[in-house]
C-alpha positions in Angstrom: -70.5 343.0 -38.8 -74.1 342.9 -40.2 -76.5 340.3 -38.9 -76.4 337.0 -40.7 -79.4 336.0 -42.8 -80.5 332.3 -42.9 -83.0 331.1 -45.4 -84.7 327.8 -44.9 -87.1 326.5 -47.5 -89.2 323.5 -46.7 -90.6 322.3 -50.0 -92.4 319.3 -48.6 -93.6 318.4 -45.2 -95.6 315.2 -44.9 -97.9 315.0 -41.9 -99.6 311.7 -41.5 -102.1 310.8 -38.8 -102.9 314.4 -37.7 -106.3 315.9 -37.8 -106.7 318.8 -40.3 -107.2 321.4 -37.6 -104.0 320.5 -35.8 -101.6 321.1 -38.6 -101.3 324.9 -37.9 -100.1 324.3 -34.3 -97.6 321.7 -35.5 -96.1 324.0 -38.2 -96.0 327.0 -35.9 -94.1 325.0 -33.2 -91.7 323.7 -35.9 -91.0 327.3 -37.1 -90.4 328.5 -33.5 -88.1 325.6 -32.6 -86.1 326.0 -35.8 -85.7 329.7 -35.3 -84.6 329.1 -31.7 -82.1 326.4 -32.9 -80.6 328.8 -35.4 -80.5 331.9 -33.2 -77.4 330.7 -31.3 -75.2 332.0 -34.1 -73.5 328.6 -34.6 -71.8 327.9 -38.0 -74.2 326.3 -40.4 -73.7 323.8 -43.1 -75.0 324.4 -46.6 -77.6 321.7 -47.0 -79.2 321.6 -50.4 -81.2 318.6 -49.3 -81.8 317.3 -45.8 -83.4 314.0 -45.2 -84.5 313.4 -41.7 -86.0 309.9 -42.2 -88.3 308.6 -39.6 -88.5 310.5 -36.3 -89.7 308.2 -33.6 -92.0 310.0 -31.2 -93.8 309.0 -28.0 -97.5 308.4 -28.2 -99.8 311.1 -26.9 -97.7 314.1 -27.9 -99.6 317.3 -28.9 -99.1 318.6 -32.4 -97.1 321.5 -30.9 -94.7 319.0 -29.2 -94.3 317.1 -32.5 -93.6 320.4 -34.3 -91.0 321.3 -31.8 -89.3 317.9 -32.1 -89.2 318.2 -35.9 -87.9 321.8 -35.8 -85.1 320.7 -33.4 -84.1 317.8 -35.7 -83.9 320.1 -38.7 -81.8 322.6 -36.8 -79.4 319.8 -35.7 -79.3 318.5 -39.3 -77.9 321.8 -40.7 -75.3 322.0 -38.0 -71.7 321.7 -39.2 -70.3 318.2 -39.7 -69.6 316.3 -36.5 -72.6 317.8 -34.8 -75.3 315.6 -33.3 -78.0 314.5 -35.7 -76.1 315.5 -38.8 -77.9 313.5 -41.5 -77.7 315.1 -44.9 -78.9 313.1 -47.9 
């Protein structure tokens, strides 16, 4: 069986309250966490649109920690129905 291919397109990512120089670290951590979350080979749900809403985060997190949290939330959001954090919109 050939390896599966997953394409994730993020058209808009709103980052408020982060210094301009920290955005790269946040996005890099998001990409790593999302790739790790999808690497397990679990079944995925087709999600033409995924709305995560507000993601409450503790004060003092680094941009990389925020990116990892967002990536994990996205990975859970495209899990099959019944999975934790399933919040399509």
